All heavy atoms as an XYZ file, in Angstrom:
1031
protein
N     158.750    183.048    187.654
C     159.987    182.536    187.074
C     161.023    183.661    187.005
O     160.707    184.797    186.709
C     159.731    181.956    185.687
C     160.966    181.442    185.041
S     160.553    180.085    183.959
C     162.166    179.653    183.437
N     162.229    183.292    187.221
C     163.352    184.217    187.246
C     163.685    184.731    185.839
O     163.631    183.998    184.867
C     164.548    183.452    187.807
C     165.665    184.273    188.240
C     166.683    183.434    188.989
O     166.558    182.202    189.050
O     167.603    184.043    189.501
N     164.025    186.006    185.756
C     164.390    186.619    184.487
C     165.868    186.368    184.201
O     166.731    186.826    184.947
C     164.101    188.120    184.545
C     164.347    188.815    183.221
O     164.189    188.165    182.174
O     164.694    190.010    183.241
N     166.149    185.606    183.150
C     167.529    185.315    182.751
C     167.658    185.625    181.266
O     166.939    185.064    180.445
C     167.919    183.841    183.004
C     167.827    183.510    184.488
C     169.322    183.552    182.478
C     168.131    182.057    184.818
N     168.584    186.517    180.920
C     168.870    186.797    179.519
C     169.854    185.743    179.031
O     170.810    185.411    179.726
C     169.482    188.184    179.367
C     168.529    189.303    179.674
C     169.234    190.633    179.493
C     168.299    191.608    178.847
N     168.976    192.847    178.455
N     169.640    185.226    177.826
C     170.476    184.150    177.296
C     171.177    184.588    176.012
O     170.554    185.176    175.126
C     169.637    182.886    177.028
O     169.003    182.492    178.243
C     170.498    181.746    176.525
N     172.469    184.269    175.952
C     173.302    184.573    174.795
C     174.133    183.336    174.469
O     174.215    182.406    175.260
C     174.263    185.737    175.113
C     173.552    187.008    175.457
C     173.255    187.316    176.774
C     173.175    187.901    174.462
C     172.590    188.488    177.098
C     172.515    189.076    174.782
C     172.228    189.375    176.100
N     174.784    183.359    173.318
C     175.723    182.297    172.977
C     177.043    182.562    173.684
O     177.437    183.716    173.882
C     175.954    182.241    171.467
C     174.749    181.826    170.633
C     175.087    181.924    169.151
C     174.303    180.420    170.989
N     177.731    181.506    174.032
C     179.017    181.660    174.704
C     180.011    182.401    173.802
O     180.900    183.104    174.286
C     179.553    180.285    175.179
C     180.498    180.466    176.354
C     180.172    179.519    174.040
C     180.753    179.182    177.110
N     179.826    182.297    172.503
C     180.692    183.006    171.564
C     180.474    184.523    171.593
O     181.272    185.273    171.027
C     180.498    182.476    170.140
O     179.152    182.643    169.740
N     179.410    184.984    172.260
C     179.169    186.424    172.416
C     180.113    187.058    173.437
O     180.224    188.283    173.501
C     177.718    186.708    172.819
C     176.733    186.423    171.692
O     177.106    186.623    170.516
O     175.602    185.998    171.981
N     180.771    186.220    174.247
C     181.762    186.750    175.195
C     183.003    187.146    174.405
O     183.587    186.327    173.708
C     182.121    185.710    176.279
C     180.893    185.387    177.130
C     183.277    186.230    177.156
C     181.108    184.271    178.125
N     183.395    188.408    174.534
C     184.539    188.919    173.783
C     185.802    189.007    174.619
O     186.901    188.839    174.100
C     184.219    190.292    173.177
C     183.077    190.236    172.183
C     183.385    189.247    171.083
C     182.197    188.979    170.193
N     182.323    187.778    169.394
N     185.657    189.272    175.920
C     186.838    189.426    176.765
C     186.458    189.277    178.227
O     185.371    189.673    178.639
C     187.463    190.810    176.534
C     188.755    191.033    177.262
C     189.356    192.402    176.973
O     188.739    193.223    176.256
O     190.453    192.652    177.493
N     187.377    188.709    178.995
C     187.241    188.648    180.447
C     188.431    189.412    181.012
O     189.577    189.111    180.686
C     187.214    187.200    180.955
C     185.996    186.462    180.380
C     187.188    187.173    182.495
C     185.953    184.980    180.664
N     188.135    190.414    181.834
C     189.190    191.219    182.438
C     189.185    190.986    183.945
O     188.378    190.214    184.462
C     189.005    192.722    182.141
O     187.872    193.205    182.866
C     188.827    192.972    180.650
N     190.034    191.696    184.645
C     190.154    191.536    186.087
C     188.836    191.822    186.816
O     188.566    191.239    187.857
C     191.308    192.404    186.648
C     190.987    193.891    186.522
C     191.652    192.031    188.076
N     187.986    192.670    186.245
C     186.766    193.047    186.958
C     185.468    192.926    186.164
O     184.399    193.226    186.688
C     186.897    194.475    187.498
C     187.142    195.505    186.401
O     187.380    195.119    185.236
O     187.105    196.708    186.721
N     185.548    192.486    184.900
C     184.309    192.402    184.121
C     184.405    191.416    182.966
O     185.487    190.996    182.569
C     183.925    193.777    183.590
C     184.955    194.388    182.655
C     184.592    195.820    182.332
C     185.786    196.545    181.734
N     185.558    197.961    181.632
N     183.229    191.093    182.450
C     183.093    190.302    181.228
C     182.509    191.245    180.185
O     181.501    191.904    180.445
C     182.162    189.092    181.429
C     182.769    188.125    182.437
C     181.877    188.401    180.102
C     181.844    187.001    182.838
N     183.134    191.300    179.042
C     182.642    192.122    177.946
C     182.014    191.173    176.930
O     182.633    190.186    176.521
C     183.788    192.934    177.314
C     184.408    193.839    178.386
C     183.279    193.737    176.118
C     185.726    194.449    177.983
N     180.778    191.470    176.537
C     180.061    190.608    175.601
C     179.255    191.454    174.629
O     179.063    192.652    174.835
C     179.158    189.614    176.349
C     177.988    190.252    177.059
C     176.717    190.243    176.486
C     178.140    190.854    178.305
C     175.641    190.827    177.143
C     177.070    191.432    178.959
C     175.819    191.412    178.376
O     174.752    191.992    179.019
N     178.793    190.817    173.581
C     178.006    191.495    172.560
C     176.523    191.137    172.719
O     176.180    189.975    172.905
C     178.479    191.101    171.155
C     179.931    191.478    170.864
S     180.310    193.224    171.077
C     179.418    193.919    169.695
N     175.700    192.158    172.654
C     174.240    192.011    172.719
C     173.675    192.752    171.512
O     173.606    193.981    171.509
C     173.715    192.608    174.030
C     172.200    192.487    174.164
O     171.540    192.003    173.219
O     171.676    192.891    175.212
N     173.322    192.017    170.467
C     172.820    192.616    169.225
C     173.760    193.698    168.699
O     173.347    194.833    168.470
C     171.405    193.167    169.413
C     170.400    192.069    169.643
O     170.470    191.011    169.035
N     169.457    192.314    170.530
N     174.997    193.367    168.566
C     176.053    194.229    168.033
C     176.365    195.433    168.922
O     176.983    196.388    168.488
C     175.716    194.685    166.610
C     175.581    193.520    165.648
C     175.274    193.962    164.244
O     174.872    195.083    163.980
N     175.485    193.046    163.305
N     175.926    195.381    170.178
C     176.244    196.420    171.158
C     177.109    195.785    172.239
O     176.750    194.746    172.806
C     174.958    197.016    171.787
C     175.305    198.009    172.885
C     174.085    197.653    170.718
N     178.264    196.396    172.516
C     179.151    195.875    173.549
C     178.588    196.209    174.926
O     178.246    197.355    175.209
C     180.532    196.500    173.378
C     181.598    195.830    174.187
C     182.972    196.366    173.861
O     183.565    195.906    172.856
O     183.445    197.242    174.609
N     178.485    195.190    175.779
C     177.976    195.363    177.137
C     178.942    194.721    178.120
O     179.824    193.968    177.731
C     176.583    194.761    177.275
C     175.553    195.485    176.430
C     174.167    195.188    176.873
C     173.184    196.037    176.078
N     171.818    195.709    176.427
N     178.731    195.012    179.410
C     179.629    194.504    180.450
C     178.850    193.861    181.581
O     177.747    194.281    181.910
C     180.442    195.662    181.044
C     181.316    196.376    180.071
C     182.037    197.559    180.700
O     181.696    197.964    181.832
O     182.957    198.072    180.054
N     179.472    192.873    182.175
C     179.008    192.276    183.422
C     180.088    192.589    184.447
O     181.255    192.243    184.241
C     178.844    190.749    183.291
C     177.790    190.413    182.244
C     178.509    190.129    184.647
C     177.719    188.929    181.902
N     179.714    193.238    185.536
C     180.672    193.581    186.586
C     180.762    192.383    187.544
O     179.777    192.016    188.198
C     180.243    194.857    187.340
C     180.034    196.009    186.343
C     181.266    195.213    188.418
C     181.231    196.357    185.496
N     181.929    191.774    187.619
C     182.094    190.530    188.366
C     181.905    190.714    189.878
O     181.361    189.832    190.537
C     183.445    189.901    188.037
C     183.540    189.429    186.573
C     184.964    189.074    186.211
C     182.596    188.268    186.314
N     182.314    191.822    190.431
C     182.125    192.060    191.867
C     180.638    192.073    192.214
O     180.225    191.521    193.235
C     182.788    193.377    192.285
C     182.698    193.629    193.767
C     183.397    194.900    194.181
C     183.260    195.050    195.694
N     183.670    196.345    196.150
N     179.824    192.674    191.350
C     178.374    192.675    191.575
C     177.807    191.258    191.521
O     176.931    190.907    192.308
C     177.680    193.566    190.552
C     177.973    195.035    190.729
C     177.394    195.901    189.613
O     176.645    195.378    188.744
O     177.704    197.102    189.597
N     178.325    190.447    190.588
C     177.878    189.053    190.492
C     178.223    188.294    191.774
O     177.411    187.516    192.281
C     178.529    188.366    189.299
S     177.985    188.968    187.693
N     179.429    188.527    192.298
C     179.861    187.854    193.526
C     178.973    188.271    194.704
O     178.582    187.433    195.526
C     181.321    188.168    193.817
N     178.631    189.541    194.796
C     177.756    190.016    195.867
C     176.366    189.401    195.741
O     175.784    188.943    196.731
C     177.664    191.541    195.838
C     178.959    192.224    196.249
C     178.953    193.723    195.993
O     177.966    194.257    195.422
O     179.963    194.364    196.360
N     175.825    189.362    194.524
C     174.505    188.763    194.297
C     174.505    187.273    194.608
O     173.554    186.743    195.199
C     174.046    188.999    192.856
C     173.775    190.457    192.561
O     173.539    191.259    193.456
N     173.824    190.816    191.292
N     175.575    186.589    194.219
C     175.684    185.156    194.491
C     175.716    184.910    195.994
O     175.022    184.031    196.511
C     176.928    184.571    193.817
C     177.001    183.067    193.939
C     176.416    182.253    192.983
C     177.635    182.457    195.028
C     176.457    180.875    193.096
C     177.678    181.077    195.144
C     177.089    180.292    194.177
O     177.129    178.929    194.305
N     176.508    185.700    196.713
C     176.618    185.538    198.174
C     175.269    185.781    198.843
O     174.894    185.050    199.759
C     177.677    186.480    198.731
N     174.548    186.785    198.392
C     173.228    187.068    198.969
C     172.252    185.915    198.722
O     171.452    185.579    199.584
C     172.642    188.352    198.397
C     173.220    189.593    198.967
N     173.124    189.927    200.299
C     173.919    190.602    198.383
C     173.735    191.074    200.511
N     174.239    191.500    199.366
N     172.353    185.299    197.536
C     171.401    184.241    197.188
C     171.733    182.893    197.834
O     170.840    182.159    198.224
C     171.334    184.086    195.668
C     170.218    183.165    195.233
C     169.848    183.320    193.774
O     170.036    184.406    193.193
O     169.342    182.328    193.221
N     173.031    182.566    197.961
C     173.395    181.224    198.399
C     174.250    181.122    199.648
O     174.201    180.119    200.332
C     174.151    180.488    197.281
C     173.267    180.082    196.150
C     173.407    180.684    194.906
C     172.296    179.118    196.313
C     172.591    180.319    193.852
C     171.479    178.748    195.262
C     171.627    179.353    194.040
O     170.829    178.999    193.000
N     175.089    182.098    199.889
C     176.093    181.933    200.927
C     176.040    183.049    201.959
O     177.022    183.743    202.183
C     177.497    181.892    200.302
C     177.685    180.666    199.443
O     177.329    179.581    199.859
N     178.226    180.837    198.265
N     174.938    183.217    202.600
C     174.798    184.319    203.539
C     175.751    184.197    204.732
O     175.972    185.166    205.439
C     173.354    184.410    204.033
O     172.981    183.204    204.663
N     176.336    183.024    204.956
C     177.249    182.827    206.083
C     178.677    183.302    205.800
O     179.492    183.377    206.703
C     177.270    181.345    206.495
C     177.831    180.448    205.433
N     177.085    180.061    204.355
C     179.051    179.894    205.283
C     177.833    179.291    203.585
N     179.030    179.171    204.116
N     178.995    183.646    204.553
C     180.344    184.133    204.252
C     180.342    185.651    204.126
O     179.302    186.270    203.919
C     180.916    183.513    202.960
C     180.120    183.973    201.743
C     180.995    182.026    203.037
C     180.781    183.650    200.436
N     181.507    186.231    204.241
C     181.633    187.670    204.086
C     181.513    188.017    202.605
O     182.259    187.500    201.775
C     182.974    188.156    204.626
C     183.100    187.973    206.121
C     184.437    188.481    206.596
C     184.565    188.272    208.095
N     185.862    188.730    208.596
N     180.584    188.883    202.294
C     180.308    189.233    200.906
C     181.558    189.742    200.209
O     181.846    189.372    199.064
C     179.161    190.261    200.826
C     177.853    189.582    201.244
C     179.038    190.853    199.433
C     176.680    190.501    201.372
N     182.337    190.558    200.877
C     183.527    191.131    200.246
C     184.609    190.094    199.954
O     185.529    190.352    199.186
C     184.102    192.289    201.084
C     184.535    191.906    202.476
C     183.423    191.904    203.526
O     182.263    192.172    203.199
O     183.742    191.614    204.687
N     184.511    188.902    200.553
C     185.486    187.840    200.308
C     185.029    186.824    199.263
O     185.822    186.007    198.803
C     185.806    187.119    201.615
C     186.522    187.982    202.627
C     186.774    187.268    203.941
O     186.510    186.044    204.019
O     187.229    187.933    204.879
N     183.760    186.862    198.876
C     183.237    185.887    197.926
C     183.819    186.119    196.534
O     183.856    187.233    196.042
C     181.710    185.970    197.868
C     181.135    184.925    196.937
O     181.552    183.775    196.946
N     180.184    185.330    196.115
N     184.270    185.041    195.899
C     184.821    185.114    194.544
C     183.976    184.318    193.550
O     184.317    184.226    192.377
C     186.260    184.592    194.523
C     187.240    185.346    195.410
C     187.378    186.808    195.076
N     188.086    186.975    193.816
C     188.294    188.143    193.224
N     187.846    189.243    193.774
N     188.931    188.225    192.078
N     182.862    183.739    194.018
C     181.989    182.965    193.134
C     181.003    183.923    192.453
O     180.263    184.640    193.124
C     181.247    181.888    193.918
S     180.337    180.761    192.839
N     181.001    183.924    191.125
C     180.199    184.880    190.361
C     179.035    184.235    189.611
O     178.268    184.923    188.947
C     181.077    185.663    189.369
C     182.074    186.529    190.112
C     181.796    184.731    188.392
N     178.887    182.915    189.729
C     177.803    182.261    189.014
C     177.890    180.754    189.065
O     178.528    180.182    189.951
N     177.248    180.139    188.086
C     177.175    178.674    188.007
C     177.537    178.234    186.595
O     177.396    178.995    185.645
C     175.755    178.209    188.330
C     175.287    178.612    189.699
C     173.802    178.364    189.926
O     173.026    178.286    188.950
O     173.426    178.292    191.104
N     177.956    176.980    186.483
C     178.241    176.408    185.170
C     177.786    174.959    185.151
O     177.749    174.295    186.182
C     179.731    176.513    184.821
C     180.612    175.607    185.628
C     182.092    175.767    185.259
N     182.920    174.828    185.972
C     183.371    174.986    187.205
N     183.065    176.073    187.890
N     184.116    174.058    187.773
N     177.436    174.471    183.958
C     177.049    173.068    183.812
C     177.439    172.593    182.417
O     176.771    172.908    181.430
C     175.544    172.893    184.036
C     175.141    171.423    184.132
O     175.981    170.535    183.837
O     173.985    171.161    184.503
N     178.526    171.845    182.352
C     178.999    171.292    181.096
C     178.091    170.162    180.618
O     177.985    169.890    179.432
C     180.435    170.797    181.244
C     180.898    169.980    180.068
C     181.207    168.658    180.054
C     181.086    170.434    178.718
N     181.571    168.257    178.791
C     181.500    169.341    177.943
C     180.919    171.662    178.084
C     181.762    169.431    176.581
C     181.191    171.751    176.719
C     181.606    170.643    176.000
N     177.402    169.491    181.536
C     176.621    168.306    181.185
C     175.169    168.609    180.830
O     174.400    167.701    180.534
C     176.690    167.283    182.319
C     178.088    166.783    182.542
C     178.844    167.250    183.601
C     178.669    165.885    181.669
C     180.149    166.811    183.797
C     179.968    165.448    181.847
C     180.711    165.908    182.918
N     174.787    169.869    180.828
C     173.436    170.245    180.398
C     173.303    169.989    178.895
O     174.303    169.872    178.176
C     173.186    171.721    180.705
N     172.066    169.896    178.415
C     171.846    169.700    176.976
C     172.593    170.774    176.183
O     173.229    170.482    175.177
C     170.353    169.761    176.665
C     170.039    169.580    175.207
C     168.553    169.638    174.950
C     168.283    169.520    173.449
N     166.874    169.711    173.144
N     172.505    172.015    176.625
C     173.287    173.122    176.080
C     174.195    173.610    177.204
O     173.731    174.331    178.099
C     172.394    174.262    175.596
C     171.544    173.874    174.411
O     171.857    172.960    173.668
N     170.444    174.573    174.232
N     175.461    173.203    177.217
C     176.365    173.608    178.293
C     176.341    175.132    178.476
O     176.238    175.873    177.501
C     177.735    173.134    177.799
C     177.413    171.992    176.879
C     176.143    172.389    176.206
N     176.428    175.581    179.744
C     176.241    177.005    179.993
C     176.996    177.515    181.213
O     177.427    176.756    182.068
C     174.755    177.317    180.179
C     174.151    176.679    181.407
C     174.229    177.312    182.655
C     173.503    175.452    181.340
C     173.682    176.719    183.785
C     172.956    174.872    182.461
C     173.047    175.511    183.682
O     172.515    174.923    184.807
N     177.104    178.841    181.259
C     177.515    179.614    182.431
C     176.370    180.575    182.721
O     175.814    181.164    181.788
C     178.762    180.460    182.142
C     180.039    179.695    182.099
C     180.453    179.057    180.940
C     180.858    179.624    183.220
C     181.644    178.364    180.894
C     182.061    178.919    183.182
C     182.445    178.290    182.015
N     176.014    180.732    183.991
C     175.076    181.779    184.402
C     175.819    182.702    185.352
O     176.405    182.246    186.335
C     173.833    181.205    185.116
C     172.987    180.391    184.145
C     172.997    182.340    185.724
C     171.751    179.765    184.764
N     175.791    183.992    185.040
C     176.408    184.993    185.894
C     175.322    185.735    186.656
O     174.283    186.078    186.089
C     177.267    185.942    185.056
C     178.437    185.235    184.443
C     178.384    184.755    183.153
C     179.581    185.007    185.190
C     179.452    184.062    182.599
C     180.651    184.308    184.653
C     180.583    183.839    183.359
N     175.577    185.967    187.942
C     174.570    186.529    188.832
C     174.564    188.059    188.789
O     174.610    188.744    189.793
C     174.792    186.014    190.259
C     174.240    184.637    190.467
C     174.582    183.589    189.635
C     173.379    184.383    191.501
C     174.071    182.316    189.831
C     172.861    183.111    191.718
C     173.204    182.075    190.871
N     174.465    188.594    187.567
C     174.291    190.028    187.389
C     172.809    190.331    187.635
O     172.047    189.446    188.029
C     174.715    190.429    185.972
O     174.015    189.659    185.015
N     172.410    191.541    187.388
C     170.998    191.908    187.552
C     170.479    192.454    186.241
O     170.801    193.579    185.881
C     170.874    192.938    188.671
C     169.470    193.196    189.131
C     168.759    191.958    189.655
O     169.313    191.201    190.457
O     167.617    191.743    189.211
N     169.703    191.708    185.435
C     169.262    190.328    185.663
C     170.403    189.343    185.395
O     171.441    189.720    184.850
C     168.144    190.144    184.634
C     168.539    191.028    183.497
C     169.208    192.224    184.142
N     170.162    188.094    185.779
C     171.156    187.055    185.513
C     171.351    186.919    184.007
O     170.414    187.112    183.229
C     170.719    185.723    186.103
C     170.744    185.705    187.610
C     170.298    184.377    188.158
C     170.297    184.407    189.676
N     169.732    183.184    190.247
N     172.581    186.584    183.630
C     172.898    186.412    182.212
C     173.494    185.024    182.011
O     174.408    184.619    182.719
C     173.853    187.511    181.720
C     173.149    188.867    181.812
C     174.297    187.227    180.289
C     173.973    190.039    181.373
N     172.946    184.340    181.029
C     173.359    182.977    180.715
C     174.054    182.976    179.354
O     173.556    183.567    178.396
C     172.125    182.073    180.660
C     172.381    180.629    180.322
C     171.050    179.886    180.323
C     171.206    178.408    180.166
N     169.898    177.730    180.200
N     175.209    182.312    179.304
C     175.916    182.099    178.043
C     175.954    180.602    177.817
O     176.445    179.858    178.662
C     177.343    182.655    178.110
C     177.391    184.147    178.221
C     177.554    184.751    179.458
C     177.266    184.950    177.102
C     177.596    186.125    179.581
C     177.309    186.327    177.209
C     177.474    186.922    178.453
N     175.415    180.158    176.684
C     175.336    178.724    176.439
C     175.949    178.360    175.099
O     176.129    179.206    174.229
C     173.891    178.239    176.516
C     172.984    178.779    175.440
C     171.541    178.300    175.567
O     171.188    177.649    176.566
O     170.774    178.582    174.644
N     176.260    177.083    175.003
C     176.727    176.500    173.747
C     175.561    175.714    173.176
O     174.987    174.865    173.863
C     177.929    175.563    173.977
C     179.126    176.367    174.485
C     178.275    174.805    172.700
C     180.312    175.508    174.888
N     175.220    176.014    171.934
C     174.163    175.262    171.261
C     174.853    174.364    170.242
O     175.234    174.823    169.159
C     173.143    176.204    170.581
C     172.056    175.397    169.893
C     172.542    177.169    171.606
N     175.065    173.095    170.618
C     175.797    172.180    169.731
C     175.067    171.953    168.417
O     173.844    171.867    168.377
C     175.866    170.880    170.537
C     175.608    171.283    171.947
C     174.688    172.464    171.875
N     175.841    171.880    167.365
C     175.312    171.545    166.041
C     175.794    170.138    165.725
O     176.972    169.925    165.484
C     175.815    172.550    165.011
C     175.291    173.947    165.254
C     175.833    174.899    164.213
C     175.277    176.267    164.476
N     176.230    177.188    165.048
N     174.870    169.200    165.760
C     175.246    167.817    165.510
C     175.286    167.533    164.012
O     174.482    168.038    163.252
C     174.257    166.867    166.193
C     174.379    166.890    167.711
C     173.402    165.963    168.360
C     173.953    164.572    168.394
N     173.136    163.630    169.145
N     176.255    166.730    163.634
C     176.394    166.277    162.263
C     175.919    164.819    162.195
O     175.817    164.136    163.210
C     177.857    166.364    161.816
C     178.432    167.743    161.948
N     178.098    168.771    161.109
C     179.304    168.264    162.842
C     178.746    169.862    161.467
N     179.484    169.580    162.525
N     175.641    164.351    161.020
C     175.139    162.987    160.841
C     176.059    161.951    161.494
O     175.591    161.059    162.199
C     174.962    162.670    159.360
C     174.434    161.272    159.036
C     173.072    161.052    159.691
C     174.343    161.058    157.548
N     177.350    162.090    161.330
C     178.284    161.117    161.904
C     178.325    161.180    163.429
O     178.772    160.241    164.073
C     179.686    161.321    161.333
C     179.832    160.992    159.843
C     181.238    161.309    159.370
C     179.482    159.540    159.582
N     177.836    162.278    164.023
C     177.821    162.395    165.472
C     176.900    161.360    166.116
O     177.063    161.034    167.284
C     177.369    163.793    165.902
C     178.395    164.851    165.563
O     179.590    164.492    165.437
O     178.012    166.015    165.424
N     175.958    160.847    165.369
C     175.059    159.814    165.900
C     175.836    158.572    166.328
O     175.386    157.809    167.164
C     174.008    159.436    164.864
S     172.903    160.792    164.449
N     177.018    158.361    165.759
C     177.819    157.184    166.059
C     178.917    157.465    167.083
O     179.668    156.580    167.440
C     178.442    156.643    164.769
C     177.427    156.320    163.727
C     177.246    157.153    162.635
C     176.608    155.197    163.853
C     176.291    156.865    161.671
C     175.648    154.913    162.904
C     175.485    155.745    161.811
N     178.999    158.686    167.534
C     180.055    159.080    168.461
C     179.459    159.546    169.778
O     178.567    160.395    169.802
C     180.893    160.213    167.856
O     181.791    160.709    168.820
N     179.951    158.995    170.879
C     179.461    159.395    172.188
C     180.105    160.690    172.672
O     179.629    161.307    173.605
C     179.716    158.285    173.207
C     178.908    157.043    172.946
C     179.177    156.002    173.987
C     178.359    154.761    173.687
N     178.589    153.691    174.642
N     181.184    161.091    172.048
C     181.907    162.262    172.536
C     181.885    163.426    171.546
O     182.782    164.253    171.534
C     183.346    161.886    172.866
O     183.997    161.433    171.701
N     180.832    163.526    170.723
C     180.753    164.604    169.742
C     180.798    165.982    170.392
O     181.336    166.922    169.831
C     179.486    164.478    168.898
C     178.223    164.579    169.699
C     177.516    163.550    170.244
C     177.540    165.771    170.073
N     176.434    164.020    170.932
C     176.426    165.386    170.841
C     177.754    167.129    169.835
C     175.539    166.304    171.379
C     176.866    168.047    170.366
C     175.768    167.625    171.133
N     180.270    166.092    171.614
C     180.222    167.394    172.286
C     181.595    167.869    172.735
O     181.777    169.043    173.034
C     179.256    167.352    173.466
C     179.623    166.331    174.504
N     179.320    165.002    174.367
C     180.278    166.462    175.672
C     179.775    164.345    175.420
N     180.364    165.209    176.227
N     182.592    166.987    172.735
C     183.927    167.376    173.173
C     184.559    168.442    172.275
O     185.425    169.183    172.719
C     184.849    166.157    173.277
C     184.476    165.200    174.383
C     184.526    165.841    175.764
O     185.346    166.696    176.036
N     183.633    165.424    176.640
N     184.120    168.540    171.036
C     184.696    169.573    170.169
C     184.320    170.978    170.644
O     184.945    171.955    170.262
C     184.311    169.348    168.711
C     182.893    169.686    168.355
C     182.697    169.596    166.822
N     181.306    169.463    166.512
C     180.710    168.342    166.138
N     181.401    167.243    166.001
N     179.431    168.318    165.891
N     183.307    171.085    171.507
C     182.899    172.379    172.046
C     183.573    172.698    173.384
O     183.480    173.813    173.871
C     181.379    172.428    172.238
C     180.630    172.328    170.935
C     180.070    171.125    170.523
C     180.498    173.434    170.113
C     179.392    171.031    169.322
C     179.817    173.354    168.915
C     179.266    172.149    168.520
O     178.596    172.066    167.334
N     184.233    171.720    173.970
C     184.792    171.915    175.303
C     185.835    173.031    175.387
O     185.842    173.782    176.369
C     185.350    170.600    175.860
C     185.683    170.709    177.319
C     184.664    170.850    178.263
C     186.996    170.712    177.768
C     184.950    170.979    179.614
C     187.289    170.837    179.111
C     186.266    170.971    180.027
O     186.553    171.108    181.351
N     186.727    173.208    174.401
C     187.713    174.295    174.507
C     187.066    175.677    174.678
O     187.554    176.504    175.455
C     188.498    174.208    173.198
C     188.410    172.761    172.824
C     187.007    172.357    173.238
N     185.956    175.920    173.990
C     185.258    177.200    174.122
C     184.715    177.381    175.543
O     184.822    178.458    176.135
C     184.118    177.263    173.096
C     183.453    178.596    172.983
C     182.418    178.637    171.865
O     181.939    177.565    171.413
O     182.093    179.749    171.444
N     184.177    176.315    176.107
C     183.657    176.328    177.473
C     184.801    176.534    178.466
O     184.731    177.371    179.368
C     182.941    174.998    177.737
C     182.187    174.928    179.024
C     180.895    175.400    179.106
C     182.752    174.358    180.161
C     180.172    175.324    180.291
C     182.050    174.274    181.338
C     180.751    174.753    181.403
N     185.874    175.787    178.266
C     187.022    175.853    179.162
C     187.696    177.233    179.130
O     188.164    177.725    180.155
C     188.038    174.767    178.796
C     189.253    174.635    179.695
C     188.834    174.296    181.121
C     190.180    173.561    179.152
N     187.709    177.877    177.981
C     188.314    179.206    177.883
C     187.637    180.221    178.793
O     188.294    181.097    179.351
C     188.304    179.701    176.439
C     189.366    179.056    175.600
O     190.355    178.524    176.105
N     189.174    179.077    174.287
N     186.331    180.120    178.963
C     185.623    181.023    179.867
C     186.062    180.737    181.302
O     186.388    181.649    182.065
C     184.090    180.890    179.721
C     183.369    181.731    180.768
C     183.653    181.288    178.322
N     186.097    179.472    181.666
C     186.497    179.089    183.015
C     187.929    179.548    183.321
O     188.202    180.119    184.375
C     186.367    177.580    183.174
C     186.545    177.099    184.590
C     186.220    175.627    184.723
O     185.507    175.047    183.912
N     186.746    175.017    185.756
N     188.834    179.335    182.387
C     190.232    179.753    182.572
C     190.331    181.278    182.644
O     191.072    181.831    183.457
C     191.125    179.186    181.458
C     191.261    177.674    181.620
C     192.496    179.855    181.438
C     191.923    176.977    180.448
N     189.552    181.952    181.792
C     189.553    183.409    181.805
C     189.146    183.974    183.150
O     189.712    184.964    183.624
N     188.178    183.352    183.795
C     187.749    183.784    185.124
C     188.803    183.443    186.171
O     189.149    184.266    187.023
C     186.415    183.126    185.491
C     185.204    183.574    184.677
C     184.038    182.624    184.912
C     184.817    185.001    185.019
N     189.316    182.225    186.107
C     190.269    181.766    187.118
C     191.566    182.565    187.128
O     192.171    182.729    188.174
C     190.568    180.277    186.916
C     189.425    179.394    187.312
C     189.670    177.928    187.014
O     190.540    177.563    186.234
N     188.882    177.068    187.635
N     191.963    183.092    185.986
C     193.212    183.862    185.966
C     193.103    185.131    186.809
O     194.112    185.694    187.218
C     193.643    184.181    184.538
C     192.820    185.237    183.848
C     193.323    185.541    182.457
O     194.463    185.281    182.121
N     192.453    186.095    181.634
N     191.875    185.570    187.088
C     191.662    186.736    187.943
C     191.028    186.339    189.282
O     190.435    187.164    189.971
C     190.794    187.769    187.223
C     191.424    188.269    185.949
C     190.856    187.988    184.715
C     192.606    189.011    185.974
C     191.441    188.441    183.548
C     193.188    189.464    184.802
C     192.594    189.182    183.577
N     191.108    185.053    189.608
C     190.616    184.502    190.883
C     189.098    184.558    191.042
O     188.595    184.617    192.165
C     191.301    185.157    192.079
C     192.775    184.868    192.083
O     193.188    183.738    191.852
N     193.580    185.888    192.330
N     188.355    184.547    189.949
C     186.904    184.415    189.995
C     186.559    182.957    189.732
O     187.272    182.269    188.992
C     186.235    185.302    188.951
C     186.480    186.751    189.130
C     187.292    187.555    188.375
C     185.933    187.590    190.137
N     187.269    188.833    188.847
C     186.435    188.901    189.938
C     185.048    187.389    191.210
C     186.098    189.971    190.749
C     184.717    188.461    192.012
C     185.234    189.735    191.793
N     185.471    182.471    190.302
C     185.051    181.082    190.086
C     183.556    181.031    189.805
O     182.821    181.986    190.067
C     185.373    180.183    191.300
C     184.653    180.670    192.562
C     186.874    180.092    191.523
C     184.727    179.721    193.730
N     183.126    179.902    189.256
C     181.702    179.594    189.107
C     181.462    178.250    189.768
O     182.328    177.370    189.752
C     181.276    179.545    187.632
O     182.139    178.669    186.915
C     181.313    180.934    186.998
N     180.279    178.093    190.338
C     179.922    176.853    191.006
C     179.579    175.794    189.947
O     178.781    176.053    189.041
C     178.729    177.081    191.932
C     178.373    175.865    192.734
C     179.132    175.471    193.827
C     177.269    175.091    192.387
C     178.806    174.343    194.553
C     176.931    173.960    193.110
C     177.710    173.595    194.185
O     177.389    172.463    194.905
N     180.192    174.636    190.055
C     180.014    173.554    189.088
C     178.767    172.744    189.420
O     178.718    172.060    190.438
C     181.248    172.664    189.079
C     181.230    171.610    187.996
O     180.293    171.618    187.166
O     182.142    170.773    187.973
N     177.764    172.794    188.538
C     176.524    172.047    188.733
C     176.583    170.658    188.109
O     175.709    169.846    188.367
C     175.346    172.820    188.150
C     175.060    174.163    188.781
C     173.966    174.890    187.985
C     174.648    174.005    190.231
N     177.576    170.418    187.250
C     177.627    169.156    186.532
C     178.623    168.271    187.056
O     179.400    167.594    187.132
C-alpha cells in the first residue's frame, strides 16, 4: 500500500507561486509544487513533457471526506472531516457549508496556473 500522510485541509496556511505551506504538529512545512508536477507526470502522463506539466495532484469533492492529494514524496492528503449536526439528517446539502474551504485551495492553486485532477 502506498504511503500517504493525511492532514486536515485547515492545516494549509498558504499557497504561493511554487509551494504549499502547511502545519504538521505545529511545525511549518512545505510542499514544492514543481516536484509534485514531476511526480504526477511520471506516474500518469509519461507522454507529456515533464517540464510542461502543471498537474500537481488529485481532488475529490464527492468522497466521504472531500480531499486533495499532492504528489510530493511521500504523497500528502488534505481532507475535510465534516461534522454533522442533528438537523443535517434532514438536509441533503449539509456538506455545502464546507465547500468554500475546499474551493479556496483550488483557487489558490489556479491563480499560479497549477491544477489538480478532478476525481469526482
